[in-house]
NUDOFI-175787 format. One record per residue (C-alpha): residue number from 1; x, y, z; residue in three letters. Coordinates in pm, whole numbers, m for minus. Layout:
N
   pos       c1       c2       c3   code
   NUM        X        Y        Z    ALA
...
// end
This chain:
210
   pos       c1       c2       c3   code
     1     3804    m2627     3094    UNK
     2     3949    m2854     3368    UNK
     3     3722    m3002     3649    UNK
     4     3806    m3117     3992    UNK
     5     3597    m3458     4015    UNK
     6     3361    m3278     4280    UNK
     7     3293    m2973     4072    UNK
     8     3258    m3191     3770    UNK
     9     2965    m3393     3901    UNK
    10     2827    m3103     4076    UNK
    11     2795    m2947     3746    UNK
    12     2668    m3268     3579    UNK
    13     2407    m3346     3848    UNK
    14     2091    m3200     3734    UNK
    15     2164    m3314     3369    UNK
    16     2227    m3656     3523    UNK
    17     1902    m3655     3727    UNK
    18     1718    m3589     3393    UNK
    19     1868    m3848     3176    UNK
    20     1679    m4169     3119    UNK
    21     1834    m4495     3222    UNK
    22     2017    m4623     2891    UNK
    23     1923    m4997     2923    UNK
    24     1636    m5006     3142    UNK
    25     1591    m5372     3106    UNK
    26     1940    m5458     3231    UNK
    27     1863    m5207     3503    UNK
    28     1556    m5386     3596    UNK
    29     1736    m5707     3596    UNK
    30     2007    m5574     3849    UNK
    31     1732    m5449     4063    UNK
    32     1547    m5749     4086    UNK
    33     1854    m5968     4162    UNK
    34     1965    m5740     4426    UNK
    35     1618    m5747     4583    UNK
    36     1644    m6122     4577    UNK
    37     1922    m6109     4832    UNK
    38     1782    m5819     5055    UNK
    39     1576    m5888     5377    UNK
    40     1330    m5649     5563    UNK
    41     1607    m5665     5866    UNK
    42     1910    m5551     5639    UNK
    43     2124    m5250     5694    UNK
    44     2269    m5140     5354    UNK
    45     2508    m4894     5236    UNK
    46     2540    m4756     4887    UNK
    47     2858    m4546     4781    UNK
    48     2849    m4318     4475    UNK
    49     2483    m4321     4509    UNK
    50     2437    m4017     4271    UNK
    51     2089    m3884     4294    UNK
    52     1954    m4154     4497    UNK
    53     1719    m4348     4258    UNK
    54     1833    m4711     4334    UNK
    55     1853    m4646     4698    UNK
    56     1477    m4514     4702    UNK
    57     1387    m4815     4505    UNK
    58     1521    m5054     4748    UNK
    59     1428    m4883     5051    UNK
    60     1101    m5063     5111    UNK
    61     1295    m5399     5133    UNK
    62     1514    m5307     5407    UNK
    63     1525    m5154     5740    UNK
    64     1778    m4887     5650    UNK
    65     2008    m4748     5395    UNK
    66     2303    m4518     5414    UNK
    67     2361    m4362     5073    UNK
    68     2679    m4147     5011    UNK
    69     2824    m3937     4755    UNK
    70     3084    m3674     4740    UNK
    71     2880    m3450     4505    UNK
    72     2677    m3200     4707    UNK
    73     2414    m3158     4415    UNK
    74     2381    m3522     4362    UNK
    75     2290    m3560     4750    UNK
    76     2059    m3230     4738    UNK
    77     1854    m3404     4451    UNK
    78     1829    m3725     4642    UNK
    79     1712    m3559     4939    UNK
    80     1456    m3395     4732    UNK
    81     1346    m3710     4595    UNK
    82     1332    m3867     4943    UNK
    83     1121    m3587     5053    UNK
    84      892    m3615     4777    UNK
    85      834    m3989     4806    UNK
    86      805    m3964     5187    UNK
    87     1107    m4229     5217    UNK
    88     1230    m4201     5573    UNK
    89     1446    m4496     5603    UNK
    90     1716    m4388     5364    UNK
    91     2007    m4124     5481    UNK
    92     2189    m3943     5223    UNK
    93     2490    m3796     5314    UNK
    94     2787    m3600     5142    UNK
    95     3076    m3823     5194    UNK
    96     3343    m4015     4994    UNK
    97     3384    m4371     5047    UNK
    98     3724    m4314     5187    UNK
    99     3609    m4096     5445    UNK
   100     3309    m4286     5548    UNK
   101     3340    m4462     5907    UNK
   102     3147    m4710     6102    UNK
   103     3058    m4588     6423    UNK
   104     3245    m4771     6728    UNK
   105     3086    m5097     6813    UNK
   106     2905    m5124     6476    UNK
   107     2906    m5497     6329    UNK
   108     2900    m5351     5962    UNK
   109     2643    m5377     5688    UNK
   110     2444    m5635     5568    UNK
   111     2510    m5545     5203    UNK
   112     2690    m5271     5020    UNK
   113     2622    m5154     4676    UNK
   114     2883    m4973     4421    UNK
   115     2700    m4930     4115    UNK
   116     2882    m4742     3844    UNK
   117     3153    m4631     4034    UNK
   118     3423    m4911     4067    UNK
   119     3598    m4775     3739    UNK
   120     3607    m4404     3891    UNK
   121     3790    m4494     4231    UNK
   122     4143    m4361     4304    UNK
   123     4241    m4698     4436    UNK
   124     4063    m5006     4347    UNK
   125     4244    m5208     4591    UNK
   126     4180    m4998     4886    UNK
   127     3793    m4969     4788    UNK
   128     3760    m5343     4791    UNK
   129     3948    m5377     5107    UNK
   130     3727    m5101     5272    UNK
   131     3399    m5281     5122    UNK
   132     3514    m5618     5289    UNK
   133     3592    m5423     5627    UNK
   134     3254    m5252     5637    UNK
   135     3055    m5557     5586    UNK
   136     2925    m5819     5847    UNK
   137     3039    m6174     5791    UNK
   138     2832    m6323     5542    UNK
   139     2750    m5985     5401    UNK
   140     2682    m5906     5024    UNK
   141     2876    m5648     4791    UNK
   142     2691    m5597     4464    UNK
   143     2844    m5412     4179    UNK
   144     2792    m5288     3841    UNK
   145     3093    m5158     3666    UNK
   146     3186    m5037     3309    UNK
   147     3449    m5236     3169    UNK
   148     3653    m4991     2955    UNK
   149     3960    m5219     2964    UNK
   150     3820    m5457     2700    UNK
   151     3711    m5179     2463    UNK
   152     3942    m5158     2175    UNK
   153     3992    m4844     1935    UNK
   154     4049    m4473     2032    UNK
   155     3811    m4473     2344    UNK
   156     4050    m4706     2505    UNK
   157     4353    m4490     2460    UNK
   158     4183    m4134     2488    UNK
   159     4011    m4162     2804    UNK
   160     4317    m4201     3047    UNK
   161     4485    m3900     2900    UNK
   162     4180    m3677     2913    UNK
   163     4136    m3799     3284    UNK
   164     4484    m3720     3359    UNK
   165     4462    m3335     3247    UNK
   166     4121    m3314     3433    UNK
   167     3895    m3276     3090    UNK
   168     3708    m3582     3240    UNK
   169     3697    m3803     3558    UNK
   170     3977    m4032     3566    UNK
   171     3876    m4389     3454    UNK
   172     4004    m4740     3537    UNK
   173     4070    m4969     3249    UNK
   174     3887    m5250     3414    UNK
   175     3776    m5612     3279    UNK
   176     3535    m5827     3423    UNK
   177     3814    m6074     3523    UNK
   178     4008    m5801     3670    UNK
   179     3716    m5728     3906    UNK
   180     3651    m6099     3993    UNK
   181     4006    m6146     4037    UNK
   182     4031    m5849     4267    UNK
   183     3731    m5944     4486    UNK
   184     3884    m6329     4540    UNK
   185     4211    m6155     4634    UNK
   186     4050    m5963     4906    UNK
   187     3859    m6242     5059    UNK
   188     3523    m6234     4867    UNK
   189     3334    m6543     4717    UNK
   190     3197    m6475     4390    UNK
   191     2794    m6575     4373    UNK
   192     2684    m6425     4055    UNK
   193     2838    m6270     3758    UNK
   194     2600    m6111     3460    UNK
   195     2621    m5899     3174    UNK
   196     2357    m5866     2905    UNK
   197     2621    m5860     2610    UNK
   198     3004    m5850     2560    UNK
   199     3101    m5479     2618    UNK
   200     2823    m5408     2881    UNK
   201     2859    m5321     3235    UNK
   202     2939    m5639     3447    UNK
   203     2708    m5711     3748    UNK
   204     2878    m5907     4016    UNK
   205     2720    m6032     4347    UNK
   206     3025    m6122     4618    UNK
   207     2988    m6246     4971    UNK
   208     3228    m6190     5258    UNK
   209     3257    m6545     5417    UNK
   210     3067    m6592     5734    UNK
// end
C-alpha cells in the first residue's frame, strides 16, 4: 500500500506516541544542550514537532513556542498532551514548514528546532534558507538528523526506491559533513556538533550571525 506523506504520519501517529525513545541517554543530552542555549525571553519554533514531547519539555524555559507538523493526528495528540499538562505557552498548529509564515513586522524567532526531520524534507537547501530567514540575527538552529548517507549495505540502496514508489517516506541520504557544509553555505556558524557514536543521529547547533 502506497502512502501519501500526510496519510502515512497520520496512520503512524498513535503508534509513534506510544513508542519509547530508542536512545534516552542521547535524547536527554540533546535536551540539556538545547536548554543551555534557551532563555526565559525566547520565542521558539519547532517544525516537524510530531506529538509535541520536546516542545512541552522546553516550554517552562521560554516565553512562547510555535510547534508545527503537517500531520493532523500528530498535532491532535500534542494538543491533548498540552491540555493534560496545563501548558499554555505552546501553540500547536497543523502546517508544513514551507507554508509557515512570519506575521508582518515579526523580527523572527530566537531559536528554531528541527529534530529528526531534515532527512525527510523535500528540498534541504530551501529548508535551511527558510530557517535562516525566520531566525533573528544571532538566533540558533538546533537539529538532530539521521545520516543514512554513510550507512552501507542494503538499507542505503533500498530506502530511496521504496520512498519513490510511496511505500515509505522519501529519505535523503545525508551525512554529517553534508549538513555542516550546507549550514555554512547558507550563512550559519557551527557552534556544536555531537553524536554518541558513528552511525547515530548527529546533533548540530548552528547560529545565524548577529
